[in-house]
N, C-alpha and C positions, 0 to 999 in steps of 0.2 A: 699664227697656227693656234698656239695657243692662245694669244686674246681671242683670234676664230671662236674657238674652243666657250671660251668663258661666254662670249656674247651670245651665243646658240645654245648653250645651258641656261644662262640668265631669260634666255626670253621660253624654254622650257618652263621653267620654273615658275614664270610670271601668267602659263595658258594652264598649265597644270590643278590649280588649283580652283577655276573657274570649270577644268573640263567632271571633274572631280566631283563637285559642287553639284552640279547644273541635274544630273542623276538623280544623287538624296534629295533634293525638292518637291523634281517632277514625282518624284515615286512618294512623296508622301502627300505631294497636291491630288494624285489620281487614287492612291486610295480609297475614298469612299465612294469614287465616282465608278470603279469598276466592280462596286459591291454592289451584286443582281436585288433587284428591290422585290418586296416581298407584298405578294398579293391577298396574304389571307387576313389582314389587316380591312380588307373593304368585305369579303365574303362575313367577318363576323358583324362587324355592323351593320351590312345587309340583314343579316341572320336574325339578329338582335329587333332589328322594323320591322320586318314583317311579322316579328311574333306581337311585339304591341299592338301593330295594325288588327291587325286580326286576333287576336285574344280579344280584342272588345267587336269586333265584326264577326267574329263564329258563335260568341256568346249571343249578341245581338239578333243574329241568322234563326240559333235556338229557341227562339220567346216567341220566332211570328205567330207561329198556326197557336199561340197560348194565351200571348199577349193579346194582338190584334185580330179581333176574331170575328168583328163584324162584317159579312158578309164575303168571309174568307178574305181580307184585305190584306196579311199576312203572308198566305199561303199563295195569292194570286202576285202580291208585291215580287216573290222569287220567284214565279214564274216568268213575269215581264222582264225581271233582274236579265236572268240568265237566259230570254230569249237573244236579249240585248246585247249582252253575252256575245254571244256564237254571232249575231251580224256584223258585231265593231269589229272582231277579229277579222275579217276581208279585212280593212284597212293599217290595222295595229301594225302590221308590220313595218307600213308608209311612218305612219306617225313617230315609230320609234327611231325611224330613220333620221328622217328630217330634224326631229329633236333631239337625237342622241341616248343612247340606252340613263343614262343619269336623270338626266330632263325629267322624260317618260315617266321614267319611278316617280322621280318629286309628284308629277301634275296626278299622276295615278291616284297618290293617294289621298286628292281633294274628294274623292268621289266615294270613298268609304265613311271619310270623316262627317258628310254631306247628310248620307244615308241614314248615319247613328245618327246625328244630328233631327233629322225628319223626323225621327220615332220618339223625342221631347211631344210632338202633336202632330201623332199618326192621323191622318185623314187619307182620303184618293187625291187630295189636291196636294199634299205633302210626299206621300210616300209614294205613287205612281211617278213624281216627273225626275224625284230620286231615283227610284229603279233602273229609268230610264240611261238618267247619267253614270249612274255606276257602271253597270254593262260597258256604258265605251270605256270609264277610267279601268274595269277589269280586265279586258285586252287590251289594254296599253301597258298598265304597271304586269300582267304574265307576261307578251310577250319579250318585253324590257331586261325585266328578274332574268329568263331562260339566256339573253342575249347575251347579259350582266354577267352573267357568270362563267361562259362559257367562254367569254374575251378572255377574263379574270384566267380561267384554270388555262389557255391557249398559252398568256401571256408568263404565268406561273410557271409550265413545262419548258418554256424555252426560255427561260432565265436562269432555271435553275440546273439547265439540262433534264428534266425530270419525264418518265412515261406520259401525256397526255391524259390517255385512258385512267392512269391514275388518279390520275389530280382532277379530273374533272367527275370520280367517282369523289373522291372525298369533299370535292368542294360541295357538292352534291348532298352528299350523305350529311356535311355540317347544316348546309340550309335548311332541308326537308325536315330534318331530325330538331330544330331551333322552330321549326313552323309547325311542327305537330305537337309542339307544346301549349300552341293557342288554346287548342278544345281543353286542355288539362288544368292550364290557369285560368282563362278565361270563363269556362264552368267554375272554380271553384271561387272567386270575386262572386257570380251570380249567385251562389248556395251563400254565402256569410252574409252581402248584401240582401237578400231576401230570404234571410231562410225567419225571420221575427212573424213571417205571414200575413207580406205586404206585399206575396208575390206579383198579384191580381191588383194590385192598387197604383193610383197613378202616382199616392207621392212616393210608394218603395220604388217604380223604376223609373222615373223622374230620374231620382239620386243615383240609382244603376248605369242610366246612361251617361249622365256627367261626368263620372266617374272614368267610365270611357270615353268619353269626348277627351278629356286629362290625360288618357292612357297614352292615343291616339298622338297627342300632340306629341307627345317627348320619340314616338316616330317617325312621324313626319322629320323631324329635326335631325335624328338621326338619318335619316332618305338625303336629306343635304347637305351632308357630311363627306358621301361619297366624292375619290376620283371620278375625273371624265377617264371613260375608258371607250377608245374605240379600238378597232380590231387594224392591222397590220399594215399593209403602204400598200398593197393592192386590193386591200379591203378599201380601205379610207379611198381610193381614186374613183372604185367601182364606186360605192357608194355618191362622189361626187357629182359624177357623170349623169345621177339621175334628178339631182337639184336643178333642174329645166324646162322647169313650171308642171301647174297642180294635171296638167290632158299626160303629159310624158309621162308623170310618176305615176299615175293611175295605169295607164300600158303597161308601164313596165311591172308593174304591182300583179297585176292579173295576169299579164306572163310565167311572174317568177310561180305564183300558188297553182297557176295552170300547170306547169313544170314539176312543182312539188307534189302534186295531187295525181301528178302521169306516171312518177315516180315509183318502181315494182315495191320498190322498199316500202316510202310509205302509203298503199295500198294497204300491205300487208300486216301494216304497226297500228294501222285505221281501228280496229276491229280491236285489236288491248287497248287503245288512246278511252274508245268509246267504255268500253269496259269498266273503267276507272273509274270515268266520271257519274255512270250508274249505278254502281256500288257506293260512295259519296252518295247521288240523293238518296240511295236507298236505307241509309245510314241517320241521313239525317229527318225522312222523311215516315219511310214506313217502317224501319226498326226502333225507332222512341216513342212511334205509334204503338206497335201492335205487339213488341216484346215487351218491351222495358216499361211503360205505365200500367198495364195490368197485372202487374210481379210487382215493381218497387213504388209505383205510382208517383207523379206530378214533379215528387220533389226527388223522385232516384234518375231522371231525366241526368239531370250533372253530373250526378258520382257516375253513373256508363258512360257519358262524353269525355268526361275525366282517366275511365281507363280507357277508353278506346284511343284518346291523346294518348298519353305515357304509351301504352304497349305501341303505335304509330311512330311516336318518337325517337324511341330503343329501337325501331326496326327499324326505322330512315338513317339512324347513325355508325348499325351492324353493316347495313347495305353498303353504303356506301362505302365503309372504310373497305370491304373485301370488294368492290367491284377496281378492274387492273383491264379488262377489254370486254371481248365479243366471248369470251372461253364463262369468264365470272360473272357475268348478266345472263346469259341464258340458266347458271346454275340457280342466281338467287330467285331471277324470276319463277321456274321451276316450282322451286319449293314455294314461292310465294303462293301460286296458284295452286298450288294440293291445300296451305293453307286455308286460303276461300273456298276451296272446292268442298273440307269437311262444313265447317261453316253453312255455309246453302245444303249441305246436307242435312243435317242437323234441323236445320228453320222448316226445311218438309218433313222431318219425321213429327216437328210438332212433337217433343217429349215436355212430360208435365213432369211435374218433380215435387211429390205431397210437402217434404220434408221444408219446413220454415228457414232453417238456412243454407240448405243448397238447393232453393227454389232462387233462393234471394241472391245467393253467388252466380247462379245460371245465366242471369245472362250475362253478366259485368265478364264469367267467360269468355259467351261471345262478339263482345262488345271486345276483347282484348285478342280473338282472332280477324277479327274485323278489321283491326288496328294495322293488326303485323303484316297482312295483307296489301292496305294502302300505302302501309309504309314500303314497302319492297316497289310497287308501278310506280311509284313516284319517282322516288327514285332512278330505276332503273328506266325508268319513260323517258327522262328528260338529257342522263348517259347515254341514251345509245342516239338518243335524236344531236344530240348536243355533236357526239363521234361520229356520225354517220352524213351530217350535211351541214358542212361548213361551210360551203361557195353559196348559201342562203341561210344564216342562222336564223333571222328575223321572222322567213316565213313560215322555217318546218316550225318550228316556238306558236306559232299562228295559226299554223293546222291542226295542235297539240291544244291549244287551249277551244278552237270552234268545232271540234267534235266532242272535244267534254262538257264544252258546254251545255252544247245543243240537247246532249243524250239524255244530263240533269234540268234544262227546262223541258225536255217530255213526260220527263217521271212527274217533276211539278205537275204539269197539266193536266196527267192521265191519271195520277195516281187516286180523285175522289169515283173513277169510275170503274177500276179494274182491281181485283180482289187482292189481298195482300200473296195469299200460294200462286197467284197467275205472274203475280212479278217476282217470287222466288223463281220462279222455272226460270222462266223467261232470263235470269242474272246467270240460271248453271247452263244453261242452253248458247246464253252467249261467250261465257267464260271456258265453256271445250275448242268455242268455233275461234275466239281471237286469239287463247293459245296454241291450237294447233298452226295459226295464220304467223306466229310469234317463229315458232320452229323455223320455218316455213324461210324465212326473214334471215333466220342464223344460218342455216345452211347455203342461202343464198351468197349473203357477204363472204361466208368462208372459204367457198368455193371461186371469191375473188381474191385474184391474190394482192392489188393494190389495194386493197379495202382498208380506210384506217385506223378502223376498231383493232386491226387485229399487229 
């Protein structure tokens, strides 16, 4: 009995060290794997890349009506650009699904680089093809941006057990705050490089566009560093089912867009989307021409747009941080709509301030108000669409850009034929109507107990 007991005890002693060692090794090996991935790195990269790409493009866009004046080449090229943008948005979600959001983002940058490069030798044979191609690339990059950011936010929420609406708000706030700074940074570069009086000379603008191309190259390089991103397993399987040919894919796309536009929620959001595009085009084409230039001169356009971009960025960041769900979105949009209404009413009153200092500050004050409204609409529309349309993210963001770009194109084509006062009246009417529709959709979603926004 004693010998048997000793043998059993020895066997237990020989087994125990291995049993005790195994959990320790497993714990050490598994600890890094159990750490949830932080998806904010990709949002940082995405935001900086867009800043670099669009500070160059935005400044170049602002110069079109003053640099490419022959036969209104600059204005017409922008009208063609946004018409192309609206048209290609119809197939943008299909391209993003086929390529993946990261590859679509990289492809989209090529159009912006080509458009800025075309300004080095601006004529009808370079600017018009570049505008058409940029319309295609713009539709791709913006649908891909909305899709990529929303997927990253959902992954971040699942990995860290965070409220999805709050994460989407934070990510949109950071992105749109950084993006809005493109107006501030790009116009400062324009001001410094053209402040020697060569703003209208070939030498001055050539140097400016070369600098812009170098900055854009860095933005393209950053875009390539993004992680590849897909949806959850069900989303991946759903997308793979569409890879059965062009005809089937187009049929699936048309069905997706038809379902999206027939959704009452989307129909009620479209007016606010259209207003956001209208107010952007108004700032680019009408505000700088009829409000800023008569008071501050052409050189004041850069400073006014810098103020617009600065307030746009600060408001985007603040609005994104405050976004946590449908209730917060409703409150933030209400504040933004009120600020936009104040700016429009002041424009309708056509106040004339004779004092030198106040007359110079007044256009900058209006630019700040318009920037605040733009920051609110950019962040909150993206957050709202990301929360409400989970099953067709690409199609929903395609709708966003279709209606925005279509409205921008209409204003660019109509602005030479209608008065400034008429444009402002249209803006006020559309703001009131679109805000009413927005309140209806929030009430509709709030009554649905299964809504993802709550």
